[in-house]
N, C-alpha and C positions, 0 to 999 in steps of 0.2 A: 198809597201809604195811608192817607186819611180814611179811605173806605175800609181798610183792614182794621183800623183802630176804632172806627165808629160804624159798624155794619148796619145799624138801624136807621142811619141818616140817609136821606135821599139827596145826594150831592148834585143831582140834575134838577132839583127844584128851582122854580122861578125866583123864590126868595129863600135862599139857604138858611139865613139867620133864623127864620121862624121854625126851622127843623131842629135847631140846637137848644139844648138846655145849658145851664151854667157849666156842667161837667164837660159837655161837648166843646164849648167855647174854650175852656181851659185846656183841654186835650189838644185842640188844634194849635193854640198859641204855643204850648210847650213843645209839641212835635216840630213845628216850623222853626222855632227858636233853636232847638237842638240840631235839626237837620241842616240848617243854613247858617248856623253860628251868628244869629242876629238877636237883637234885644227886642222882645215884644212884651208889653205889659197890658194892664187893664184898659188903658186909654186907647189901645189899638183894637179892642173888642167892640167895635161899633157895627151897627147894621150895614153901614156903607162898606166897611172893609170886609165883612163876612156875608155879603149879599149873594155872591155867586163864586164859583171856582175862579173865574176871571178876576174878580175883585180881590180874592185872596192872593193870586199870582201878582197882581199890581202892588199889593201891600208888601209882599216879600221883595219884589224888585226895588221898591222905594227904600226899604230898609237896607238892602244890599248896597244900593247907591250911596247911602249915608255913611257906610263903614269907612 
């Protein structure tokens, strides 16, 4: 899903956050928010949360658990 929306981003990078610009970060947050019906905002857009695909999954799981 994310690779389709951001085809120029290397989602296998060791440090995914460095691959993203502000539009990429916003796109990821919006897509995850819509797909999983969770609330994500600018405070969630940290290098820790967006470091790898695994860290993004952890963020989503955390937000789902808070619902």
